[in-house]
N, C-alpha and C positions, 0 to 999 in steps of 0.2 A: 872376859867379853859379855857374857848372856848378864852377869851383872851391870852392864855399862848400858846394856840395849836396853835391861828393867827399868834401870834408874830413868832411862830416857823416855821410854813409854810411858813410866806415869809421870811425868814432868809433861808431856805432850798432852798428855789425856789432862791433866789441870789446866794446863794454860788455855784448851778446846773447850772446857769446861766452863771457866771463866768467861773467856771472849763469847760463847754462847747464850750467858747468862746476862751479859752485857746488852748484846745485842736486842734480847728479849725485852731487858729493862727499858732501853731506848725505844724501841719500836710501840710501847704499849703505854710508853709514856707520852709519845709524840703523838697517837692517837687518844688519848684524854685532850692534848690541847689542841689538837684539829678538831672534836667537838664543840668545844669548846668557843672556840672561835668563828668554828660558821655558828653557830650559835647567837652570840657578838655579833656577827654579821646579818644576821637575820630577825635579831632585835630593833624594834623602834627605837629611836633614842629617846632617855627620858629626859624628866629635868635635870634631875642630879648628877646625870653624864654630858648632861650637854652643855659646850663652852657660851651658848648663849641664852640669856635671860628664861624665863618659862612667861609663855603668854598669858597674862593676868584679865579678870573678867573686866570689863568696860561697862560701870552701870550707864543707865539712860535717862538723862539728865530734863525728860519732861518737853513740852511743846515751847520750842522761844520763840515759835511764830506769834501765839497768842499766852504768853506767861500767867502761871496759875497765881503768880504773886500779887496782892491785891497794890502793894506799893513798894516803896526802894527798903523799906525798911524791913519788911519781911525777905525780901530776897537780900540783905546782906546779913540778916541771920542765917537764914539756911546756908548760906555759903562761909561764913566764918566756921556752923558749925561743922560742916564739913572737911573745911581746913585741920578744924582742931583734929578731929579723928584721923585724917592722912598725916598731916604733917607734926603735929604736936607728939612731944615727948618720946624727942630722936626719931621718928618714922621721917622725916626728912631725910635719913641718908637710906632709908630703901623704897623709894617711890615707886610706881606704877604709874609711870610716866605718859601710858595709853590711856588710864583712868583722869591723871591730869590734865589731859590734853583733852579731852573730853567736855572737862569739868573749864576747863580754859575757855574752851569756843561760847559751853553755855554763859558762863559769866559775861562773855564779853557781846552776846546778843542781849541779854538782859540787861545789861549795861546801859548797853545801847540803844533799849526800847524803854529805860527811864530820863537819857538825858534830855529830852524836850517835854517830859511830863514833871520832872521838879523844876521847882521856880528858886531855889536858892543856888547860888553862883559857886559857892566853894564846892558842895555838894556835885554839883554838872563837873568840877573840876576834877572832884575825885573818881567819876564817873568814867571819865574820859581816861585818867591815868588807870584803872581796872583797863580800859577798852586795848591801851595798850602793851600793860606789863601781861593781858592774854596774850595776845599775838604773839608776844615773842614766846611763850611759853609754847605757843601752838605750833611757833618755828624750831623747836628744841630745845630752848634754852631754860633747864630744868631750875637754874637760880632764881628766877624770878616764879618760882611757885612760892618760895617763902614770902618772896617780897607783896603777892596777892594775899596770902594768910595775913600780913601785918597790916594791908590796908583795911580788909575785912574787918580785921581785931581792932583794930581802931575805928573807922567807920560805927562796927557793932553798939562800942563806948559811947560815941559821941551821937550817933540819930536814935538808938533802941535803950540805952540808959545801962550796957553791960558793964557789971563790976568786973574788974580784973586791978589785980596790983600794976601788969606792966602798961604804960603807952607809948607807942614808937613815934608815933611824931610823923608820923607817911604822909597825913592826912591834912586839906584845907579848913574843913569844914570845922568846928568847935561846938 
């Protein structure tokens, strides 16, 4: 009988020790998890953890009321350079749409400024097309960013003599 009581006591003590260790482990692991969770809730959402794209800076494109460009050629060259920098070499796949919208707003204003000043009817038509495509970008159509780039690219070749192997053929100007 004493032998059976001794085995029972040892078994009970071992089970009690294992249970105590199990509860202690759960308690400490839960405390660490709770601390991490509270820290995550109190931290601001960073760009890396947010599902929304990070807000990107938007450039200032000058005074569209009184443009700094002396002629349409300067305007075309400057905007073509912008589109090369922001859409060329596969950057079209990762556009900063806030910046593209701001640039389209400026393109629309500058093109509207030059329409009554140019004598060439084909160039007027091209500037009016730039206005239409700019409006489309302003209203959220990101596909027209590439179209605007092609207009400025072709016009830069025709008006300013920009040399490049590609000519997209989207402009009326020759």
